[in-house]
C-alpha positions in Angstrom: 109.7 110.5 116.6 106.4 109.3 118.0 104.7 107.1 115.3 101.6 106.7 117.4 98.3 107.5 115.6 97.3 111.1 115.9 93.6 111.5 116.4 93.3 114.9 114.7 95.0 113.4 111.6 92.3 110.7 111.6 89.7 113.4 111.9 91.2 115.1 108.8 91.2 111.8 106.9 87.5 111.6 107.7 86.9 115.2 106.5 88.9 114.5 103.3 87.0 111.4 102.4 83.6 112.8 103.2 84.4 115.8 101.1 85.2 113.5 98.1 82.1 111.4 98.7 79.9 114.6 98.6 81.7 115.9 95.5 81.0 112.6 93.6 77.3 112.5 94.3 76.4 114.4 91.2 76.9 112.4 87.9 77.7 109.2 89.8 74.9 108.5 92.3 72.5 110.8 90.6 72.1 110.9 86.8 69.4 113.6 86.9 70.1 117.1 88.3 69.3 117.5 92.0 68.4 121.2 92.4 69.5 121.5 96.0 72.8 119.9 95.2 73.3 122.2 92.2 72.7 125.2 94.4 75.3 124.0 96.9 77.9 123.4 94.2 77.6 126.9 93.0 79.1 128.1 96.2 81.0 125.0 97.5 82.9 122.3 95.7 84.7 119.7 97.8 87.1 118.0 95.5 89.9 119.6 97.6 89.5 116.5 99.8 92.1 114.8 97.5 94.6 117.6 98.2 94.0 117.2 102.0 94.8 113.5 101.6 98.0 114.4 99.8 99.1 116.7 102.6 98.3 114.1 105.2 100.2 111.4 103.3 103.3 113.6 102.9 103.4 114.3 106.6 102.7 110.8 107.9 105.1 109.1 105.6 107.9 111.6 106.0 107.7 111.7 109.8 108.5 108.0 110.0 110.7 107.4 106.9 113.1 110.4 107.0 114.4 109.8 110.6 114.9 106.1 109.7 116.9 106.7 106.6 118.9 109.5 108.1 119.8 107.3 111.0 121.4 104.7 108.8 125.2 104.5 108.8 125.8 102.4 105.6 124.4 102.5 102.1 123.3 98.8 102.4 121.3 99.6 105.5 119.6 102.5 103.7 118.5 100.3 100.8 117.2 97.6 103.1 115.0 100.2 104.8 113.8 101.5 101.4 113.0 98.0 100.3 111.0 97.3 103.5 109.2 100.6 103.1 108.1 99.6 99.6 107.0 96.2 100.8 104.9 97.6 103.6 103.3 100.1 101.2 102.6 97.4 98.6 100.9 95.2 101.2 99.0 98.1 102.6 97.6 99.5 99.3 97.7 97.1 96.5 95.4 94.2 97.7 92.4 96.5 98.3 93.1 98.5 95.2 93.3 95.5 92.9 90.3 93.8 94.5 88.0 96.7 93.8 89.4 97.1 90.3 88.4 93.5 89.7 85.0 93.9 91.3 84.3 97.0 89.1 85.3 95.0 86.0 83.0 92.1 87.0 80.1 94.5 87.7 80.6 96.1 84.3 80.4 92.7 82.6 77.6 91.0 84.6 75.6 93.7 86.5 75.3 96.6 84.1 71.9 96.6 82.5 71.5 100.3 83.0 75.0 101.1 81.7 75.9 102.7 85.0 79.4 101.1 85.1 80.2 102.3 81.5 81.6 100.3 78.6 83.7 97.2 79.0 86.5 98.6 76.7 86.9 101.7 78.8 86.9 99.7 82.1 89.5 97.2 80.8 91.8 100.1 79.9 91.1 101.8 83.2 91.9 98.6 85.1 95.2 98.2 83.3 96.1 101.8 84.2 95.2 101.2 87.8 97.2 98.0 88.1 100.3 99.5 86.3 100.0 102.8 88.2 99.6 105.2 85.3 95.9 106.0 86.0 96.7 109.7 86.6 98.2 110.1 83.1 95.3 108.3 81.5 92.9 110.5 83.5 94.6 113.6 82.1 94.5 112.3 78.6 90.8 111.4 78.8 89.8 114.6 80.5 86.6 115.7 78.7 87.9 113.7 75.6 86.7 110.1 76.1 85.3 107.8 78.7 87.8 106.9 81.4 85.9 104.1 83.1 84.4 103.6 86.6 87.7 103.5 88.4 88.6 107.1 87.7 89.4 107.9 91.3 92.5 105.7 90.9 94.3 108.7 89.4 95.1 110.1 92.8 96.1 106.6 94.1 98.5 106.3 91.2 100.0 109.7 92.1 100.4 108.7 95.7 102.0 105.4 94.8 104.4 107.1 92.4 105.3 109.4 95.4 105.9 106.3 97.6 108.2 104.9 95.0 110.2 108.0 94.4 110.3 109.7 97.8 112.8 107.4 99.4 115.1 107.9 96.4 114.8 111.7 96.8 115.8 111.5 100.4 118.9 109.5 99.5 119.7 111.8 96.5 119.2 115.2 98.1 120.1 114.4 101.7 120.6 117.7 103.5 119.4 119.7 100.5 116.0 118.0 100.6 114.3 121.0 102.1 115.4 123.3 99.3 114.4 120.8 96.7 110.9 120.5 98.2 110.5 124.3 98.5 111.5 124.7 94.9 109.0 122.0 93.9 106.2 123.9 95.8 107.2 127.3 94.4 107.3 126.2 90.8 103.9 124.6 91.0 102.3 127.6 92.8 103.5 129.9 90.0 102.5 127.5 87.2 99.2 127.4 85.4 97.8 123.9 85.9 97.1 122.1 82.7 95.2 118.7 82.9 98.6 117.0 82.9 100.0 119.2 85.7 96.8 118.7 87.7 97.3 114.9 87.9 101.0 115.2 88.9 100.4 118.0 91.5 102.7 117.4 94.4 102.7 120.7 96.2 100.4 119.4 99.0 102.5 116.2 99.3 105.7 118.3 99.5 104.2 120.7 102.1 103.3 117.7 104.2 106.9 116.4 104.0 108.3 119.8 104.9 105.9 120.0 107.9 107.2 116.6 109.1 110.8 117.7 108.8 110.0 120.9 110.7 108.2 119.0 113.4 111.6 117.4 114.3 113.1 120.8 114.9 113.2 122.6 118.3 111.4 125.7 116.9 108.4 123.7 115.9 107.0 123.6 119.5 107.2 127.4 119.9 104.7 127.8 117.1 102.1 125.5 118.7 98.6 127.0 118.3 97.7 126.5 121.9 94.9 129.1 121.7 92.8 126.5 119.9 92.4 124.7 123.2 89.6 127.1 124.0 86.1 125.4 123.7 84.9 125.2 120.1 87.7 127.4 118.7 89.5 124.4 117.1 86.2 123.1 115.6 85.4 126.6 114.4 88.8 126.8 112.7 88.2 123.5 111.0 84.8 124.6 109.7 86.0 128.0 108.5 89.1 126.5 106.7 86.9 123.7 105.1 84.4 126.4 104.0 87.2 128.5 102.5 88.6 125.5 100.7 85.1 124.7 99.3 84.8 128.3 98.0 88.3 128.2 96.5 87.3 125.1 94.6 84.4 126.9 92.8 84.5 129.1 89.7 83.6 132.0 91.9 87.1 132.1 93.2 88.6 134.7 90.9 92.3 133.9 91.5 92.0 130.6 89.6 95.7 130.5 88.6 96.5 130.2 92.3 93.6 127.9 93.2 95.5 124.6 93.6 98.5 126.2 95.4 96.2 128.0 97.8 94.3 124.7 98.5 97.6 122.9 99.1 98.7 125.6 101.6 95.4 125.5 103.5 95.5 121.7 103.6 99.0 121.8 105.0 97.7 124.4 107.6 95.1 121.9 108.8 97.7 119.1 109.0 100.0 121.5 110.9 97.3 122.1 113.5 96.6 118.3 113.7 100.3 117.4 113.9 100.7 118.5 117.6 98.4 115.7 118.7 96.5 117.8 121.2 93.0 117.3 119.8 92.9 120.9 118.7 90.5 120.3 115.7 88.2 117.9 117.5 88.1 117.3 121.3 88.0 113.8 122.6 84.5 112.4 122.6 81.8 110.6 120.6 82.2 112.8 117.5 85.9 112.4 117.5 85.6 108.6 117.8 83.1 108.5 114.9 85.3 110.6 112.7 88.3 108.5 113.7 86.5 105.4 112.6 85.8 107.0 109.2 89.4 108.1 109.0 90.8 104.7 109.7 88.6 103.2 106.9 89.1 106.2 104.6 91.3 104.2 102.1 88.6 101.6 101.6 85.9 104.2 101.6 87.7 106.1 98.8 88.0 102.9 96.7 84.5 101.7 97.4 82.3 104.8 97.1 82.1 105.0 93.3 81.3 101.3 92.8 78.8 101.6 95.6 77.1 104.6 94.0 77.0 102.9 90.6 75.7 99.7 92.2 72.8 101.6 93.8 72.1 103.2 90.5 71.9 99.9 88.8 69.6 98.5 91.6 67.3 101.5 91.3 67.1 101.0 87.6 66.2 97.4 88.0 63.5 98.2 90.6 62.0 100.8 88.4 62.1 98.5 85.4 60.2 95.9 87.4 57.6 98.4 88.7 58.8 97.9 92.3 59.2 100.7 94.9 62.6 102.4 94.8 64.3 105.4 96.4 64.4 107.2 93.1 63.0 110.7 93.5 64.1 110.8 97.1 67.7 112.2 97.1 68.2 112.2 100.9 67.0 108.6 101.2 69.2 107.6 98.3 72.2 109.2 99.9 71.5 107.5 103.2 71.3 104.1 101.6 74.5 104.8 99.6 76.4 105.9 102.7 75.2 102.8 104.6 76.3 100.5 101.8 79.7 102.3 101.7 80.1 101.9 105.5 79.3 98.2 105.4 81.6 97.4 102.5 84.5 99.5 103.8 84.2 97.7 107.2 84.3 94.3 105.5 87.2 95.4 103.4 89.1 96.8 106.4 88.6 93.5 108.4 89.0 91.0 105.7 91.5 92.5 103.3 93.2 95.7 104.5 94.3 94.7 108.0 95.2 91.1 107.2 97.3 92.1 104.3 98.9 95.0 106.2 99.8 92.5 109.0 101.2 90.1 106.5 103.4 92.8 105.0 104.6 93.8 108.5 105.3 90.1 109.3 107.3 89.7 106.0 109.5 92.8 106.9 110.0 91.4 110.4 111.2 88.0 108.9 113.5 89.8 106.5 115.0 91.8 109.4 115.4 88.7 111.5 117.1 86.9 108.6 119.5 89.8 108.1 120.3 89.9 111.8 121.0 86.2 111.8 123.3 86.5 108.8 125.1 89.4 110.4 125.6 87.6 113.6 126.9 84.5 111.8 129.3 86.6 109.9 130.6 88.3 113.1 131.0 85.0 114.8 132.9 83.5 111.9 135.3 86.4 112.0 
C-alpha cells in the first residue's frame, strides 16, 4: 500500500489543530470574557478537532502497520516488526512531548508571576502523568474537581500512545477477526453514555480510522470513491459544511447529547474517508493547500506548544501592564495574532531541531537493527 503522504490528510490535520487552538482561546489565552468569542461558542464548539486527530491516526497507522504484520510468515518476524513500530513511535513522539513538559514545569517555577501556569504541585503531578502515559486518567479524575496543570492537553496524547502500544497486539491477537472486534468496540461506545472516564478512553474515532484503512485495501473501496467532489468548490464546501456540523454537535444546543461523541467520530471518519483517496477532493492543489499542509506537518508540535504559548503571552501581558508599558490587552484580535505567530515560530523550531532529527534517529536505529538481523540470518544460513 502506498505510504506516501496524502495532502488531504495533511489538510485535515491542519483543520484539527486549528480547531483545537480556537477552542482553547477562552480561559487560556484570555482570562476575561470576550463577548464575540462567547457568542461564537454558543453555536460552535471546536473541541472535536481531537476526535478528527484520532480518526486520522487510526487510518495512517493501520494502513502501514496491518499489511506489514499480515505479511509476516513467522512469529519472530512479527514481533520484530512490532518492536520496530514501537521504536519509531517513541522517537517520533516522546522527545517533543517530554521537552515541552519540562519547559512548562520550568515556566511554572521561574516565569509565573501572574500565576498563569498554575501551581507547582499540580504541574509536577501533571508532568509525571504525561511522562508515564496516564494523563488521560488523571484528566478524568481531575475533571471539575481539582487543578490538573498546564499540560492538560496531554490526555489525548496519552490515549494515542496507549493505542500505539496496544494496537499491534490486537492485530496479532484477533488476526482475521479484527474487523469484528473493532466494529463491536465502535458499537458499544456509540450506545454508551460517556462518563468523564469513558470520554478520556474514547476510541471509536481511532477504530473507525483503522476500519477505513482496512477497507481501503479491498477492491470495493474504489467503487465508492466520491469522484463528484472533483467539481470546483464542491470538496471545499463539503469540508466547511461537515466542520460546521461538527462544531454544532459539540455545543449544548445539540439535543442528542447521548450520541454526540459517536456522531462526531463518524463524521470525522467521513472526512478521513474523503481524504484517503489522495485526489485533493477536500482542498485543490495551490497556495492554500500548501499553507494548510505546512500547518498539518507541524500539527503535533503546534498541539504541544499552543497552551504554553498562550500562557506565556498572558504572563508577558501581565508584566507589561504591571510596569505601565503598552500591551495588547484589550485588543483580542491583536492578542490572537501575536499568539499564533509565537506558536508558528516555536513549532517550526521544534520541527527542525527536535521532531525531524529524532524521527530520523529512530528510523536509523530501526534500519541498523534490520541490517544486524539480516547479517545474523545470513551468517546462520552460511554456517548451515
